[in-house]
N, C-alpha and C positions, 0 to 999 in steps of 0.2 A: 588883534588875534581873532576876535569873534567875527569881525567884518570879513576876514579872509575865509573863515569856515562857511559863512553865509554865502559868499560868492561862489565857493567851490561846490556847494550843494551837499546833500546827504551822501554818506558812503554807499557804494553799490552793494546790494545783497548778493551773497554767493549763489551760484546756480543750484547747488546741492548742499543740504545740511550734512552735519557729521553723521547723523543717524542714517540718512539716505545713502551716503557713501559707504557706511559700514554694511548696510543691507545689500548694496550693489556688489561689494567685495565678496560677501558670503554667497551671493547668487553665482558670481563668476567662479568661485572656488568649487561650489557644488556642481556646476556644469562641467568644469574640468575634471572633477572626480568621476562623474558619471561617464564622461567620454573615455577616460582611462580604463574604467571598469569594463566598458563595452569593448574596447580594443583587446582587453585581456580575458574576454569571456571564455576562451578555449581552455583556460586552466581551472575554471570553476568546478567542472565535474570531478576532478581529482580531489579537491578540497572538500567538496560536498560528500563524496563517498567516504573519505577519511573521517569526517565529522559523524556521518551516519553510523559507521562501524563503532566509533567511540561511544556514541549515544546508545547503541544497542547493548554494548557490554558494560556500560556504566553501573547498572545494578550489581553485576558480578564483582566489580571493583569495590563498590560500597560494602558488599557482603564480606569480602575478604578483609576489609578494614575493620569491620565489627569483630572479626576473629583475631584481631591483634596485629595484623600485617599493616605496614605503612603503605601509603599510596604508591610510592615508587616500586616497592617490591611486588605489590599486587599488579601494577601495570606491566612490569617485566614478566611476571608469570603468565598473565593472560595474553600478552603480546607474543611471548615465546610459543605458546600453544597454537595461537592463530597462524604464526609464521610457519610452523611445522606442517600444520594442516594445509595451508595454502601452497607450500612447495610440493607437498605430496599430490595434491589435486592437479597442480600445474604439470608435474612430471607424468602423471598417469593420464589425465583427461585431455590436456591441450593438444598433444599430437593426434589423438583420435578425432577431436573436433575439427582441426585443420584439415585432416585427411578427408573426413566426410564432407566438409564444405567444398573442397576442391573437386571431389567426385561428383557432388550434386551439380556444380557449375558445369563440369565437363559433359555429363550425361543429360543435361537439361533438355537438349533438342529431342532426344529419343523419348524422354518422358512426356514432352509436350505433344509429340505425335500420338503417343498412346492415349493421352487425355483427349486429343482431338477426335480419335475414333470413338471414345466413350461419349463425347459430346454429340457426335453424329447419331449414335444409338438413342441417346436421350431425346434428341430432336425428333427422331422417328416416333418414339413413344408419346412425346408431348404433343405431336401434331394430331394425334387422335382425339385429344381432349381440348385442344385450342386451335380450331381450324383457321382463325384469323391470323395467327402467327405473331401477335403482338408480344406475347410472353417470350417466344423464341428469339425475336429481335432484341429484346432487352437482355436476354441471357448471352447472346452472341456479342453484343456490345460490351457487356461486363467482362466476358471471357477475354476479348481482345485487349481491353485495358489492363486486365490482370496479367496477361502474358507479357505485354510491353513493359509493365512496371517491374515484373519479376526479372526480365532480361536485363534491365538497367540496374536493378538492386542487387542481384546475386553477385556480380563481380565486386561491387563496392563493399558488400558485407564480408566477402572472403578476404579482400585486401585489408579491411578495417580490423578484422579479427587477427589476421596474421601480423599486421603492423602493431596493434596494441599489445599483443602477447609478447612479441619479440622486442618491444621497446624497453631498453634498459632504464630509461628515465622513469617510466611509469612503475616498473618493478621496484625501483629504489626509493622513489619519492613517496608513493602511496603508503607503504608501511611506516615511513618516518612521520608523515603527516598524521596518520592514525595514532601513533605513539604519543605525539605531542598533544593531540586533542584529548587522549585519555588522561594525560597528566593535568591539563589545564581546563577541563570542562567545568569542574566545580568552582575554581577561582573566576572563571569567565562569568558564571551565573552570579557570583557575589558582586562582581564589578557592574554588571547590568542592573542589579538591585540598587546599588548606590546611586545610579543615574536617575532613578525614578523620583518623581515629585514626592515630597514628604507627606503631603495631605492624602495622596492616593496610593502610596506605596503598599500599605497592607492589603487593600482591596485588589490591586493589580497582582500582587504576589499570590493571593488566594486563587484568583481566577486562572492565572497562568499555571499555578501548581496543579489545579484540576485538569486543565487541558494537557499539561505535560504528562501527567499520569495516564490519561486516556490514550494519548498518542504513543507513549512509550509501550503500553501493553499491546496496542494495535500493531505497531511496527515490528516489535519483537515476535509477536504471535504470527504475523503475516510472513515474516522472513522464515520462521520455522515451517510454516505450511508450504511455502514455495519450495524449500529444500525437500520436504517429504513428498510433495506432489511430483516434482521432477524425478526423484529417485524411484518412486512407485511406478510412474509411467514408463521410465526406462526399463525397469525390471520386467513388467508385463510384456513390453514390446520385444525385449531380448528373448523371451520364450518363443515368440513368433519368428524371430530371427533364426533360432535353432531349429524350429519346426518347418518353416516355409522359405527361409532365406530372405526375409524382409530386411531392408537396409535402413540406415539412418535412425536407429532406435535412440541413440544418445541425443541426436539433434531434436528429435520429437520430445524427448524428456526435458531437455533444456527449454524448448518452446513452451511446454506445458507448465513448467515451474515459473517461467518468466511471465506468462500471460495469466497465471492464477491470481495475480494482484488485481485484475480487472474482473469483478464479478459478472457472471452470466456470459459475457463476451469471450473471456479467456478460455473457458471450457469449450465453447463452440468452435473457436479457431483451432485449438490443439486437437480436438477430435476430428475435425474435417481434414486437417493436414495429415494426421496419422492414417485416416482412411484412404486418402489419395495416394500417399506413399506406399501403403500396403497394396494398392491396386496396381501401381506402375512398376513396382520392383520385384514382383513375384509372378510365378506361372499360374498359381491358383488365385487369380486376381480378385474375383468376387468374394471368395471365402476369406482370404487374408484381409481384404478391405473391410468386410463386415466384422471380423474378429478384432481388427485394430480399432475400428470405430467404437465397437461395443466395449472393449476393454478400457479405452480412455474415458468413455462416458461413465463406465462403472467406477473407475478410480475417482473421477470428479464428484460423482454422486456420493461415494463413501466419505470423501472429505467434506463436502458441503453439508451433509446431514449428520455425520457422526464425529469426525475428528476435528474439523475447524471450529465448531461451536465449543468444544472442550478446550482447545488450545487458545483461541482468541477470546472465547467466552462472550460476555455481553459488554465488552470494552467500548463498543461504539454506541449501542443502545438506540439505533435508528430503526424506524419502521421500514419494511421492505419497499413500500411505495416511495418513501423519502429517499431510500438508496437508489431506486430506479430513476427518480427525477434528478438526483444529484449526478448520476452517471450520464444521463442524456444531456444535462446542462453543461457538465464538464467536457463532454465530447464535442458539443457545439461550440464551446469557447476555445478549447486548446487541443482538440483531437485526443490521441491516446494519452498524452501526458495529463490532460485535463481529467480524463476518466480515472487515471491512477490516483490523483490527489483529490478527487471529488469527494470520496467518502470520508476521509479524515478531516477535510475542510468543512464538510457539512456537520460532522460531529463536533468540531470545535465551535462552529457557529451556534449549534444547539446548546453547548455548555455555557456560552456567553449569554444567550437569550434566557436560559433558565436562571442564571444569576441575576439578570435584570428584571425578569418577570418570574418570581418564584412559583406562581400559580401554575406555570407550565409543567412543573415537576409532579403534579398530582397524577394518580393513576387513571385508567380509563373509566369512563362513566358506567360501563357494563360490569365492572368488577364490584363484587360485594364486599363491603368493609368487614374486616375481621372483628369479632367480638372479644374484647379484652376485659374480663371481669375482675382481674387482679388490680387494674389501675383504678377502677371506679369503686372497688370495695363491695360490689353487689354480690349477693349470694343467691344461689338457686333455691327457690322456695321449696320446702319439703312437701310431698304429696299429702293431701288431707286424708285423715283416717276417721273412721267412725268411732264413736265412744266405745271403749272396751276392746278395740282392735289392737293387737300386739304390733309393736314397731318392727320394721324390717330387720333381718339378721339377728333377731332375738334381743334387740336392745329395748330396754324399758322406756316408756314414754316419760319425758321430763315433765314434772308438775308445773302448771302455770302459776301465776301469782295468786289467782283466786283459790286454787287448790291448796297452796301453801297456808 
């Protein structure tokens, strides 16, 4: 028997070990899952919006639970209020939005001609200050690209709005997804915590809790600011609609509210668009354009300096230079979407770095430390008095040990 084994030689080794086969199977499974997710990417926005709505109103649900209500009853109450408000907004606002978008697409040619005349006047004025014409060439090129892009984009935007609003699937599925996320957001957090490694679970939960609180305050505050900016801009432009016949006040308000999530850039875009619409849709072009531009700038300044700091507060805690760098970096990486998520991403990174390097949490070097005499037990020394001098406020001098 041994001679036969010797003649046959040693058994051939397998090409792959069991561990390698298992890893290869996991890799194939992960690749297939990523491919399936990529093919289904069109459904992600609906689920993301539903989760975002549930995340925004989760503190309200928790507060109702502290008052004795169950999670199911609290969810039904909040969901019912949101449904009523959403249906009311859809019935009142959606027909106006669709009508204004269709009107804007129809009259775009006339508005473009009016803006072309304005551009000719600006060229004449600018020619006096720039004889070489380089600035004018750059402006013409940018204007041509903007016009071409607007012509291609306007019909798509109108079709998208009309299609998304009239889509029965979206109207039915989005509230249902939001409802289930409201019910399951806390159990989902608990399941994720159970998946964490036991050695690092406490630290990860602490860091994620700090980031979650910061992001929650920022998102809820920013959503409130967006609604208020949009409503305020629409209100001030409706006054000009009544006075001068300016059109598309609601569209300008929606644009102002949507772009307010992008600091600095959003206010510039909404004010510029409002000024141009005021110029092309009224007979008093310059007056209405100036009033529209000034009113939108005034609304944004009011919110930036007074209202937004009180609503959002110091939930981000980033220096303005850091915010500007994050916006520029986000825009360079992912365009408008990158600019939207740049500030909360930078704040999350800061929270993580502060946890890793606690010395980063110290105040500025220029700040003077506050004196706390209660912690050290130090007392302010009484002023020296001459012998025989009476104590302040008529109090007698206490005898010293030698005098006793």
